[in-house]
Every structure is written in structure tokens, then in C-alpha cells.
N, C-alpha and C positions, 0 to 999 in steps of 0.2 A: 289700653285696649288688649285683650286677650289675642296672643298669637293662636291661630286655628292651624295653619300649616306652615312649615319652614323646611328649605332645603338648604345645606351648607356644603359647597364644593362638590355639588352631584356630578359624576362622570360615568359615561358609558363608553366603552371603546370605540374610538372612531365616529360616535355620534354626538355625545354631550359632553361638554368640557367645562367643568368648574361652574355649575349653576347655582347661584345664590337667589333665593326667592322666599317671600314671605306674605302669607295672607293673614290679615288681622280680622277678628270678629266684625261682620258686618260688610267687609270688603267683597266685591266681585271682581273676578279676572276672566280674560278669555286668553287661550293659548291660540295663536294664529302663526302662519308662517306657511311658505311654500312647500310643495311636495317634497318629500325626503329631509326635512330641516329638523326632525327630531321630536315632533309635537307628540305623536304617539309614544315614541319611547318614554319620554318626559310622563306623560300620563300612566304608563305602565309602572314607571318607578314610583310615583307618589300614591299609587294605588296599592302598593305591594305585590303586584303581579309579577313583576320581575325585580332583581336584586341589582342595585348599582355596583358597578366596580369600585368606586371611590365614592366618599361623601357621606353625609347624613340626611335623613328625613325624619322629621319630627311632626307629628300630630298631636295637638293639645298635650305636650309634655310626654309623649310617648315616642321613642326610637324605634324606627319600624326594623332597622338593621338587627335589634336584639329580640325580634318576634320570630316564633317558630312559623312554619308553615300554615299550620292550623290556625294561629292567631292572626296571621295576615288573611287568611281566606275570610275569617270572621269579621275582620277590620273593614274589608272593601265595602259592603253596604253600608257602612257608617260614614265613611267618607263621601260617597256618591249619592247615597239617597238620604240619610238623616240630615246632612248638612245642608243639601238642596232643599228639603222640605222647611228647614228653619229658615232659610233666606225666603222662602215664598212667603211664609208666615209673618216675617218682618216688612216685608214690601206691599202685603195685600192691602188695597185700599189707598195707595199712593198711585197719583198719575204720573206716567213717564215723562221724564224731562227732555 
């Protein structure tokens, strides 16, 4: 299976500490937790809206930490719209279990 998204040792001062996370092609994930637990911070990191203090974020063999602000801005619709659309196409017509 192809890795779609992967984080390695992701840290944001005082909020995230050493997050290792991988989503493979065809996987679905939910980010859940109580208020203040870092859900939004994590999503900002993986979308490129904010930079991590430490660690790596990979999207389809591209490391976000090496992207310019302009490249990260162009990247955001890809991760949140394009991938979501692909998942919809893959699951269309199947009954929920």
C-alpha cells in the first residue's frame, strides 16, 4: 500500500509531543479527543498551515518542512479536497457496515 500521509516525531511546544502517524491508501481516520488536546494543532501541522517545532510531515513522498510558504498554500486544497474526493469515489456504491 502507498503511504498517503506520515508524521515522524511531530512536536509543537507544549501541545504535541512525538506524534508518529501514518495513513495508507484507502485508510480513513478520525482525529478525536477532548477540548484542548491538540486536535486542531495537529491538523494545522499536517495541512502546512503551521510549522512543527520538530519532526517531519510527509505527503506522498514530499516533506512539508522543505516547502516554501507558497508551496504549502498550494498544497492545502490537495490534502483536504482532492484526497477527500478520491475517498468518496472509492466508497461510492458500498453500503456502510
